[in-house]
C-alpha positions in Angstrom: 128.1 73.2 11.4 127.3 76.3 13.0 125.3 76.1 16.5 122.8 78.9 16.8 120.4 78.7 20.0 117.5 81.3 20.2 115.9 82.0 23.5 112.3 83.3 23.1 109.8 81.8 20.9 107.3 85.0 20.5 106.3 86.4 17.1 109.8 88.2 16.8 111.9 85.1 17.5 109.6 82.7 15.6 110.3 85.1 12.7 114.2 84.7 13.0 113.9 81.1 12.8 111.5 81.3 10.0 114.2 83.7 8.0 116.9 81.9 8.9 115.7 78.2 8.2 114.8 79.5 4.6 118.5 81.8 4.2 120.6 78.8 2.9 122.8 79.2 6.1 123.9 75.7 7.4 123.3 76.1 10.9 121.8 73.5 13.9 119.2 75.8 15.0 117.6 75.1 18.7 114.9 76.9 19.8 114.1 77.6 23.8 110.7 78.7 24.8 109.3 79.4 28.2 105.6 79.4 27.2 104.4 75.8 27.1 103.2 76.2 23.7 104.8 77.4 20.2 104.7 80.9 19.0 101.5 82.5 18.3 99.7 85.6 17.3 99.9 88.2 20.1 98.4 90.9 17.8 95.3 89.1 17.6 95.5 87.9 21.2 92.1 89.6 22.2 90.2 87.4 19.7 90.7 84.7 22.4 87.7 85.9 24.4 85.4 86.1 21.3 85.9 82.0 21.1 89.0 81.8 19.1 91.0 78.9 20.3 94.9 78.8 21.2 95.5 76.2 18.5 93.9 79.1 15.9 96.5 81.6 16.9 99.2 79.2 16.4 102.1 80.4 14.0 103.7 77.3 14.0 104.0 74.0 15.7 106.2 71.6 16.8 105.9 69.1 13.8 106.7 72.2 11.5 110.0 73.1 13.5 110.8 69.2 13.4 110.1 69.1 9.4 112.8 72.0 8.9 115.2 70.4 11.2 114.7 73.1 14.2 115.2 71.4 17.9 112.5 72.9 20.1 112.1 73.0 23.4 108.7 74.4 25.2 108.0 75.1 29.0 111.5 75.1 30.4 112.6 78.7 30.6 116.8 79.2 30.4 118.1 80.2 34.0 121.5 80.9 32.8 123.8 82.2 30.1 127.8 81.0 30.4 129.3 84.0 27.8 132.8 82.2 28.4 132.2 78.5 27.5 129.1 79.9 25.4 126.5 77.6 26.8 122.9 78.1 28.1 121.2 76.1 30.9 117.4 75.9 31.3 115.8 75.4 34.5 115.0 72.3 33.9 118.8 71.1 33.6 119.2 71.1 30.0 122.3 72.5 28.5 123.0 73.5 25.3 126.3 75.3 23.4 125.9 77.8 20.8 128.5 79.6 18.6 125.6 82.4 17.7 123.1 83.1 20.6 119.7 85.1 19.7 117.9 86.5 22.6 114.2 87.4 21.6 113.2 87.1 25.1 110.8 90.0 24.6 109.0 92.1 27.6 106.7 91.6 30.8 104.1 93.5 32.1 104.6 96.2 34.4 102.7 95.6 37.9 103.2 99.0 40.0 104.5 98.2 43.6 100.7 98.6 45.1 100.2 97.1 48.1 97.6 94.5 47.3 98.5 93.9 43.7 99.5 90.5 44.5 96.0 89.5 45.5 94.5 86.3 43.9 91.8 88.7 41.8 95.1 91.0 40.5 96.0 89.7 37.0 98.0 90.6 34.2 97.1 90.6 30.3 99.9 89.2 28.2 100.0 85.6 27.3 97.5 82.8 26.2 97.7 81.6 30.0 97.0 85.1 31.4 94.0 85.5 29.3 92.5 82.1 30.7 93.2 83.0 34.3 91.1 86.2 33.2 88.4 84.2 32.0 88.5 81.8 35.1 88.4 84.5 37.6 86.0 86.6 35.9 83.0 83.5 36.2 82.1 84.6 39.2 82.3 88.3 39.0 80.4 91.4 38.0 82.7 94.3 37.7 86.2 94.4 36.3 89.1 97.1 36.2 92.0 97.8 34.0 94.7 99.6 35.3 96.4 101.3 32.3 94.8 103.3 29.8 97.4 102.4 26.8 96.7 100.3 23.7 96.9 97.5 25.7 95.0 98.4 28.7 92.0 99.1 26.4 92.3 95.6 24.5 92.0 94.2 28.2 89.3 96.4 28.6 87.6 95.2 25.6 88.3 91.3 26.8 86.6 92.3 30.1 83.6 93.7 28.3 83.2 90.7 26.3 83.3 88.7 29.5 80.2 90.4 30.6 81.8 92.5 33.1 81.0 96.1 34.2 84.1 97.4 33.0 86.3 100.6 34.3 89.5 101.9 33.3 91.8 103.7 35.6 94.4 105.6 34.2 97.5 107.5 35.8 98.0 110.3 33.2 95.3 112.7 32.1 94.3 111.1 28.9 93.9 107.7 27.1 96.6 106.2 24.7 99.0 109.3 25.6 101.7 108.1 23.8 99.8 107.8 20.5 97.2 110.5 20.7 97.4 114.3 21.1 95.0 115.3 23.7 92.0 116.3 21.3 92.3 112.5 20.3 92.2 111.2 23.7 89.3 113.1 24.7 87.3 112.0 22.0 88.4 108.2 22.3 87.1 108.6 25.9 83.8 110.1 25.0 83.4 107.3 22.2 84.5 104.4 24.9 82.2 105.7 27.7 79.4 105.6 25.2 80.2 102.0 24.9 79.4 101.5 28.7 83.1 101.3 29.8 83.7 104.3 32.7 87.4 105.7 32.4 88.7 107.2 35.4 91.8 109.4 34.5 94.7 111.4 36.9 93.9 108.2 39.4 97.0 107.2 41.5 96.2 103.8 43.3 97.3 103.6 46.6 96.2 100.4 48.1 94.1 97.6 47.0 92.4 95.6 49.3 89.7 92.8 50.0 86.3 93.6 50.9 85.4 90.1 52.8 83.1 89.0 50.1 80.3 91.7 50.2 78.8 92.8 46.7 82.6 93.0 45.1 85.8 91.1 46.0 88.3 94.1 46.1 88.3 98.0 46.5 90.9 100.3 45.2 91.9 103.2 47.0 93.2 106.3 45.2 95.5 109.1 46.3 92.5 111.5 46.2 90.5 109.9 48.6 88.2 108.0 46.2 87.6 104.5 45.9 86.3 101.7 43.2 85.0 98.6 44.2 85.7 95.8 41.7 85.8 92.1 41.5 88.6 91.7 39.2 91.8 93.9 38.4 93.9 93.4 35.3 97.2 95.1 35.2 98.2 96.6 31.9 100.2 99.7 32.9 102.8 99.0 30.3 105.8 96.9 29.6 109.4 96.3 30.6 111.8 94.3 28.6 112.7 90.9 29.6 116.3 91.5 30.2 117.1 89.6 33.2 119.4 86.9 31.5 121.5 89.6 30.0 122.2 91.4 33.2 122.9 88.2 35.0 125.8 87.5 32.1 127.1 90.8 32.1 125.7 92.2 28.7 125.4 96.2 28.3 121.7 97.2 29.2 120.2 100.7 29.0 119.9 103.2 32.1 116.1 102.1 32.1 116.6 98.3 31.2 116.9 97.0 27.5 119.8 95.1 26.1 121.6 97.5 24.3 122.3 96.7 20.6 124.1 98.3 17.6 122.8 98.4 14.0 123.2 94.9 13.1 121.4 93.8 16.4 124.4 92.7 18.1 124.8 93.3 21.9 128.0 94.3 23.9 129.1 90.5 22.9 129.6 90.1 19.5 128.3 86.4 19.5 125.1 87.7 21.1 122.3 89.2 19.2 118.9 90.8 20.8 115.7 91.4 18.8 112.2 92.6 19.4 111.3 94.1 23.0 113.9 93.0 24.8 116.7 95.0 22.8 117.2 99.0 23.1 118.4 100.8 19.9 118.9 104.4 20.3 118.0 104.2 23.4 114.4 103.3 22.5 112.3 100.1 22.9 110.4 99.1 19.9 107.3 97.9 21.1 105.5 96.8 17.7 105.7 93.4 16.1 106.7 94.9 12.6 110.1 96.7 13.9 111.0 93.3 15.8 110.9 91.5 12.4 113.1 94.0 10.7 115.7 93.3 13.9 115.2 89.3 13.3 115.7 89.9 9.5 119.1 91.9 10.1 120.4 89.7 12.7 119.7 86.8 9.9 121.5 88.9 7.6 124.7 89.0 9.6 125.0 85.3 8.9 124.2 85.4 5.4 126.8 87.9 4.3 124.5 90.4 3.4 125.0 92.7 6.8 122.1 95.1 6.7 121.0 97.4 9.2 118.6 98.3 11.4 118.0 102.0 11.9 114.8 102.4 14.0 111.4 102.0 12.7 108.3 103.6 12.2 106.1 103.4 15.1 102.7 104.5 13.1 99.7 102.2 13.8 96.2 101.8 13.1 93.7 99.4 15.4 90.3 99.0 16.6 89.7 99.3 20.2 86.5 98.5 21.7 85.2 99.0 18.3 86.4 102.3 17.8 88.9 103.3 15.0 92.2 104.8 16.2 95.1 105.8 14.0 98.6 107.2 15.1 101.0 108.5 12.8 104.5 109.7 12.9 105.0 113.0 15.1 101.3 112.8 16.5 101.8 115.4 19.3 103.3 118.0 16.9 106.9 118.3 18.7 108.8 119.1 15.7 110.3 122.5 15.4 108.0 124.7 13.6 105.6 122.2 12.9 101.8 123.4 11.9 98.9 121.2 12.9 95.3 121.4 11.4 92.5 119.9 13.3 89.2 118.6 12.3 86.4 117.6 15.1 83.1 116.5 14.5 81.4 115.8 18.0 78.1 114.8 16.3 79.7 112.0 14.4 82.3 111.7 16.9 85.3 112.2 14.5 88.8 113.8 15.3 91.8 113.8 13.0 94.8 116.3 13.3 97.4 116.2 10.7 100.6 118.0 11.7 102.9 119.0 8.5 106.4 121.1 8.4 106.8 124.7 8.6 106.5 125.2 4.8 103.4 122.8 4.4 104.9 120.6 2.1 105.6 117.7 4.2 103.1 115.2 6.7 105.1 114.8 9.9 102.4 113.2 11.7 98.7 112.4 12.3 95.6 111.5 15.0 92.7 109.7 13.8 89.8 108.6 16.0 86.5 107.6 14.9 87.2 107.2 11.1 90.4 105.8 9.9 89.7 105.9 6.1 92.7 108.4 5.5 95.1 106.7 7.3 96.5 104.5 4.3 97.0 108.1 2.3 98.4 110.2 5.1 100.9 107.3 6.0 102.2 107.1 2.5 102.5 110.6 2.6 104.6 110.5 5.7 106.6 107.6 4.9 107.5 108.7 1.4 107.9 112.1 1.9 105.3 112.6 -1.0 104.5 116.5 -1.4 101.3 117.7 0.3 98.7 119.5 -2.1 98.5 123.3 -1.5 95.8 123.1 1.1 97.0 120.5 3.5 93.9 120.8 5.4 92.0 119.2 3.0 93.5 115.7 3.3 91.6 115.5 6.9 88.4 117.1 5.5 85.2 115.0 4.7 84.7 114.6 0.8 81.4 116.7 1.4 83.4 119.9 2.8 85.9 119.7 0.1 88.4 117.1 1.4 91.1 115.6 -0.9 90.8 112.4 -2.9 92.2 109.3 -1.6 96.2 108.9 -2.8 95.9 106.7 -5.9 97.9 103.4 -5.9 99.8 104.9 -8.8 101.0 107.5 -7.0 103.0 105.5 -4.9 106.8 105.6 -5.2 108.5 102.0 -5.6 109.7 102.3 -2.6 106.5 102.9 -0.4 106.2 100.2 2.1 102.9 98.5 1.8 103.0 95.9 4.6 105.0 97.2 7.1 104.7 93.6 9.2 106.7 91.8 6.3 108.6 95.0 5.0 107.0 94.4 1.6 107.6 97.6 -0.7 105.4 98.4 -4.0 108.6 97.5 -5.8 108.6 94.1 -4.4 104.9 93.7 -5.3 105.8 95.0 -8.8 108.7 92.5 -9.0 106.2 89.6 -7.9 104.0 90.4 -10.9 106.8 90.6 -13.1 107.9 87.2 -12.1 104.6 85.8 -12.9 102.2 86.2 -10.2 98.4 86.8 -12.1 96.5 87.6 -9.2 96.0 88.7 -5.4 96.4 85.6 -4.0 99.8 84.7 -6.0 101.0 87.9 -4.7 100.3 87.2 -1.0 101.6 83.7 -1.3 105.0 85.4 -3.1 105.7 88.5 -1.0 103.6 87.7 2.4 102.0 90.8 2.0 99.1 91.1 4.0 99.5 88.2 5.9 100.2 89.9 9.2 98.0 92.2 10.9 96.1 92.6 7.4 95.6 96.4 7.5 97.2 96.8 3.8 94.7 94.6 2.4 92.9 97.0 0.7 96.0 99.1 -0.6 97.5 96.0 -1.7 94.4 94.7 -3.9 94.3 98.3 -5.7 98.0 98.2 -6.2 97.7 94.7 -7.6 94.7 95.6 -9.9 96.6 98.6 -11.1 99.8 96.8 -12.1 98.1 94.4 -14.0 95.8 96.8 -15.7 98.9 98.8 -16.5 100.9 95.7 -18.4 97.7 95.6 -20.4 96.6 92.3 -18.7 92.7 92.0 -17.8 91.6 92.2 -14.2 89.2 89.4 -15.3 86.6 89.2 -12.9 84.3 86.5 -15.2 83.3 83.5 -13.1 85.1 81.4 -15.6 85.2 81.1 -19.7 81.9 80.2 -20.4 80.1 83.3 -19.0 82.0 86.8 -19.2 80.3 88.0 -16.0 80.9 88.1 -12.6 78.5 86.0 -10.1 76.7 89.3 -9.2 76.3 89.8 -12.6 74.4 86.3 -13.2 72.2 86.9 -10.6 71.2 89.9 -12.2 70.6 88.4 -15.6 68.9 85.4 -14.1 66.6 87.5 -11.9 65.5 90.1 -14.3 64.9 88.0 -17.2 63.4 85.1 -15.1 66.0 82.4 -16.2 65.0 79.0 -14.9 67.4 76.8 -16.2 71.1 76.4 -16.9 70.6 75.6 -20.5 68.4 78.6 -21.2 71.3 81.1 -19.4 74.0 79.5 -21.4 72.3 79.9 -24.8 71.6 83.4 -24.5 74.3 84.6 -22.5 77.1 82.2 -22.5 79.3 79.7 -24.5 80.2 76.0 -24.7 78.9 73.8 -22.2 79.9 75.1 -19.0 82.2 73.5 -16.4 82.6 72.6 -12.6 82.9 76.4 -11.9 79.9 78.2 -13.5 77.5 74.9 -13.0 77.4 75.0 -9.3 77.4 78.7 -9.0 74.2 79.0 -11.6 72.7 75.9 -9.7 73.1 78.0 -6.3 71.8 81.5 -8.1 68.5 79.5 -9.1 67.7 77.6 -5.8 68.2 81.1 -4.2 65.6 82.6 -6.4 63.4 80.1 -7.3 63.7 77.5 -4.9 62.8 74.6 -7.4 64.1 71.1 -6.2 67.8 70.6 -6.7 67.2 67.1 -8.2 64.7 67.9 -11.0 65.9 66.7 -14.4 67.0 70.4 -15.4 69.0 70.9 -12.2 70.4 67.6 -11.2 73.5 68.0 -13.4 74.5 70.9 -12.5 75.1 70.1 -8.7 78.4 69.0 -7.1 78.9 65.6 -5.5 77.3 66.4 -2.4 74.3 67.8 -3.4 73.8 65.3 -5.9 72.9 62.7 -3.2 71.9 65.2 -0.8 74.6 64.1 1.6 78.1 64.8 2.2 80.5 62.1 0.9 83.6 60.8 3.4 86.8 59.4 2.6 85.8 55.9 2.6 83.0 56.9 -0.3 80.3 56.7 2.5 77.8 59.5 3.2 77.0 61.0 6.3 73.1 61.6 7.6 72.6 65.0 9.3 69.0 65.7 10.4 68.1 69.4 11.5 68.2 70.0 15.3 66.8 73.9 15.5 68.2 75.6 18.4 70.0 72.0 19.3 66.3 71.4 20.9 65.5 67.9 20.8 63.1 65.6 22.4 63.7 62.3 24.1 61.6 60.3 21.5 64.0 61.9 18.6 66.9 61.0 20.3 65.6 57.3 20.8 64.9 57.4 17.0 68.6 58.7 16.0 70.1 56.0 18.2 68.0 53.1 16.7 68.9 54.7 13.1 72.4 54.7 14.2 72.5 50.9 15.8 70.3 49.6 12.7 72.4 51.1 10.0 76.1 50.4 12.2 76.6 54.1 11.9 79.6 56.1 13.6 77.6 58.8 15.8 78.8 62.1 16.8 77.6 65.1 18.5 79.0 68.3 16.8 80.0 72.0 17.6 76.9 73.0 15.9 74.2 71.1 17.8 73.7 68.5 15.6 74.0 64.7 15.8 75.8 63.5 12.6 75.7 60.0 11.7 78.7 58.3 9.6 79.1 55.5 7.1 75.8 55.2 5.2 76.0 53.7 2.0 74.5 55.6 -1.0 71.7 52.5 -1.3 70.9 53.2 2.5 70.4 56.8 2.2 66.8 56.7 1.2 66.0 54.1 3.9 67.6 55.9 6.7 65.8 59.4 5.7 62.4 57.5 5.3 62.6 56.7 9.2 64.0 59.9 10.3 61.4 61.8 8.1 58.5 59.7 9.8 59.8 60.6 13.2 59.6 64.4 12.4 63.0 64.9 11.1 64.0 67.2 8.2 67.5 67.5 6.1 69.9 69.5 7.9 71.5 70.8 4.5 74.9 69.8 5.7 75.5 69.2 2.2 75.0 72.3 0.8 75.9 76.1 0.3 73.0 76.8 2.6 72.1 77.7 6.2 73.8 75.0 8.1 72.9 75.6 12.1 71.5 78.4 14.3 73.4 77.6 17.6 71.9 78.5 20.7 72.5 78.5 24.5 69.6 77.6 26.8 68.9 81.1 27.4 66.4 82.8 29.9 64.1 79.9 30.2 67.0 77.7 32.4 70.0 80.0 32.7 70.5 82.5 35.6 72.3 84.8 33.7 70.2 85.0 30.5 67.9 87.7 29.8 66.2 86.6 26.7 64.6 83.7 25.3 67.4 82.4 22.9 66.1 78.8 22.3 63.1 80.2 20.8 64.6 82.8 18.7 67.0 80.0 17.5 64.6 78.0 16.5 62.6 80.7 14.8 65.6 82.0 12.6 66.4 78.5 11.6 63.1 77.5 10.5 62.8 80.7 8.8 66.0 80.5 6.8 66.6 76.8 6.5 67.0 75.9 2.9 68.0 79.5 1.6 70.8 78.8 -1.0 73.8 81.2 -0.9 77.2 81.7 -2.2 78.7 79.9 0.7 77.4 78.0 4.1 75.9 80.3 6.5 76.1 79.5 10.5 74.3 81.7 13.1 74.1 81.4 16.7 72.1 83.2 19.3 73.3 83.9 23.0 70.9 84.5 25.8 73.2 87.1 27.5 76.7 88.4 26.8 78.2 85.6 28.1 78.0 84.4 24.9 77.6 80.6 25.2 76.5 79.9 21.8 79.6 81.7 20.4 77.4 84.0 18.2 80.0 86.4 17.4 81.9 83.9 15.3 79.0 83.5 12.9 78.0 84.7 9.7 75.1 86.3 11.6 74.7 86.2 15.2 72.4 87.4 17.7 73.2 88.4 21.7 70.3 89.2 23.9 70.3 92.6 25.9 68.1 93.5 28.7 66.5 95.8 26.1 66.2 93.4 22.9 68.8 92.2 20.7 72.2 92.8 19.7 73.1 91.8 15.6 76.5 90.7 14.7 77.6 90.2 11.1 80.2 88.8 8.9 82.0 86.6 11.5 83.2 83.2 10.8 85.8 80.3 12.2 87.4 77.9 9.5 91.0 78.6 8.0 90.5 82.7 8.6 88.8 83.0 11.6 87.1 86.5 11.6 85.4 88.3 14.6 81.8 89.3 13.6 81.0 93.1 13.5 78.6 94.9 15.8 75.7 95.8 13.1 72.6 97.4 15.4 71.7 97.2 19.2 68.7 96.6 21.2 66.5 95.5 18.4 62.9 94.2 18.9 62.0 91.1 17.4 60.3 92.4 14.3 63.3 94.6 13.6 65.8 91.8 14.2 64.2 89.6 11.7 63.9 92.5 9.2 67.5 93.2 9.0 68.4 89.7 8.8 66.0 89.2 5.8 67.9 91.9 4.3 71.7 91.3 4.7 71.1 87.7 3.8 69.5 88.7 0.3 71.9 91.5 0.1 74.9 89.2 0.6 73.2 86.4 -1.8 72.6 88.7 -4.2 76.1 90.5 -4.4 78.8 88.1 -3.3 81.4 86.5 -5.2 81.2 82.5 -5.8 82.4 80.8 -2.9 82.7 83.7 -1.1 82.1 83.6 2.9 80.1 86.8 4.5 83.7 87.9 6.3 85.5 87.9 2.8 82.5 89.6 1.1 82.1 92.4 4.0 86.1 93.1 3.5 85.8 93.4 -0.1 82.3 95.7 0.2 83.6 99.0 -0.9 82.4 101.3 2.2 82.6 98.0 4.6 80.2 97.8 7.6 79.4 101.6 7.1 77.8 101.0 3.5 75.9 98.0 4.7 74.1 99.6 7.3 73.1 102.5 5.0 72.1 99.5 2.7 70.2 97.4 5.1 69.0 100.0 7.8 68.4 103.4 5.5 67.6 101.6 2.4 70.2 103.6 0.5 69.6 101.7 -2.5 65.9 101.5 -2.4 66.0 97.8 -2.9 64.8 96.6 0.8 61.2 96.1 0.2 62.4 93.7 -2.7 65.0 92.2 -0.7 62.1 91.4 2.0 59.9 90.2 -0.6 62.2 87.8 -1.9 63.2 86.3 1.5 59.3 85.9 2.0 59.3 84.3 -1.1 61.8 81.7 -0.4 60.2 81.0 3.3 57.4 80.1 1.6 58.3 77.6 -0.8 60.5 75.7 1.2 60.8 72.1 1.0 62.5 69.2 2.9 64.4 67.7 -0.1 64.8 64.2 1.5 61.2 64.4 1.8 60.6 65.3 -1.7 62.9 62.4 -2.8 61.8 59.7 -0.8 58.3 60.5 -2.3 59.4 59.9 -5.8 60.3 56.3 -7.1 62.2 57.7 -10.3 64.2 60.0 -7.8 65.3 57.2 -5.7 66.9 55.3 -8.2 69.7 57.6 -8.3 70.7 56.0 -4.5 71.2 52.5 -6.0 75.3 51.5 -5.2 75.5 50.6 -9.1 73.5 51.7 -11.9 72.5 47.7 -13.2 72.4 46.1 -10.0 71.1 46.4 -6.0 74.2 44.8 -4.7 76.6 47.2 -2.0 79.9 47.9 -2.5 81.9 45.1 -1.0 85.1 47.1 -0.2 83.0 49.3 2.1 84.1 47.7 5.2 84.3 48.8 8.9 86.1 47.8 12.0 85.2 48.7 15.9 86.9 51.3 17.5 85.7 52.5 21.1 82.4 50.8 20.7 81.6 52.4 17.4 82.4 51.7 13.4 85.4 53.3 11.5 86.0 52.7 8.0 88.6 50.4 7.7 92.3 50.8 6.2 93.3 49.3 3.0 95.1 46.6 4.6 92.4 45.8 7.2 89.8 45.8 4.2 92.0 43.2 2.1 92.6 40.9 5.3 88.7 41.1 6.2 87.7 40.3 2.4 90.3 37.7 2.3 89.2 36.0 5.8 85.2 36.1 4.6 86.4 34.5 1.3 
């Protein structure tokens, strides 16, 4: 069996392993990673500072590698390669023989040889461990400096700002992102970044770094021009260098400035050793993006499958958001091609800069620069990649529509060879083949091709192609909620509101067919609750609810239920804590403090729920709606009342927000948080709507969420007073409730909202649709008709009949059995249940 050893488990090394494991090649694969954890997503590494955990960035696990027959060792770097014996030895003394060796060692951050650069507060920005060190050193810091104004440097600056530091960027060159942007684009980017309170210093050569002796700051940077800059933390992000030391030590050919030389098959000067990713040098160039590295990995695998594909370079175009600023760079962004012509559009009022570089005859796009507005990026990229002939007046490609700009390139105009997803090298032809092969939805196409599962930048274009291709085949792009209603959720919401429909029976009688199903019934139940706020267990509504809403509690794996009382802002009195303890002890419930500032009680039988809730309501608790598609929680730090960093009373605001929106039914669950300062202890930027205090009011963030597909919230408005903050939240929530699809989180809703965040601002802030007064009135109605569903339930003897374990008896289910673990009850396994029941008999 062929023995393959892969040194390095970054994104590219992991991609190689996945491709090889699925290729059909019979091989024993061994992975050796220097980092202590398996591959993770470096593209979204900065989200670590927004609360995303290392495990949420993971691309694989040890268990997954084991399941596909891959031996993986982490935290033990390779020390030597013996090419003659065909072995590699790790620093820990492990030795592995190989038939084929793959070097995916990546790169390391370049730290300029500056005296003082090795001080404890001088750090680098490259790995999760680096980010952990930055976070730790920043806890007692006020000022941070990033050395390097390139792509990674600005990512690092964003990280320091997220940590609450006064941030500076120091760049040796005259402008920012000099590799990707021309002078005009760089100047506009600087203008926008400095408006975000990040100070930029260009043409700065750092001579020395010294300590200050612990005065106002810990360090001082001394520049060649005689100026100085005081700081507490310095992060070097001044470029990368290929990690080629192993190759150098074993005598492989390297480039003059480093990098392992490879041919178009990704082979090194040793035919049994391949190099891929940022450690590899092809055509005198290091390709520092993920997509080219993936192509190299695929080419290296093809040499073992017999396909022998070739790597011939890669497009280095990129679109990203830096410090909230949209930046795009395509092809020859500097216009270095002989005879090329440039068209430039600059709007300093809107802070938008665009430059299009075309061939001498004006027919071919050679490159582009976009700063402040990347809406044209997909169109320009496709013109560039596919050699599509430009219109007679190329300048219209970058002009706003109001000034005669050309329309965006339609999906149907793209050739089959057009690359749609560069991360996974998916062409339009691949997407068409997937649809021809039976894919009937966007989700099917994503699953089949992996398109849009990398950086996600192609999501909008992918959806357009899928919709167009399905329509071209005569297949209905069906947006109906189900077979019983030929309407979307948004259309149903409008019908129910306009016609004042108050029941599912009336709706299906006049606008649907059949009896309904598990899709439309809960959806309509949610809409009815959002509009009219009726008690959901009324006879006309109860049959629409899912299991959890039917019993006003979340069912657990052993058939018992959870009890989750509301604790607004996490603030709770000692008396209420005592009540929770007594209830938990009385009913033998498992008790847990959650990440959402709730105390959950698990293991209640359905017949116990009314008694438990009566005790809790008598003590002043309300339902926390943990079972419903509704507001779940508003998390809070302690704010200015207790914290020395707090600038606003976050607890009071969190309590007010939770009391206002409690019970609001929506297409999906809603979570919120309020942080008392930019240190963000409440993690507001990972919530559906989050609020962060500033010295002048509140910043509002919208449409973030954790879960399966975490998304960082977008900054929506800044320095709001209390009244304006609540007004904007009212409008946002009701607009979401009105227009979102069924079971659609706010994050997905915004991603699918035509016009995105800018359009949402126009609707909520500028009242573009003229509906803000209506949205506010609707929210006032919801707030005014709130009821605690459990309080209503325990006051109605008829409703309490629902909570008997058995319809015809008052007995409890004898197979609901618990055992003790760590001093608390847990559900017994089937085997334990049988043993305990047999013993009691």
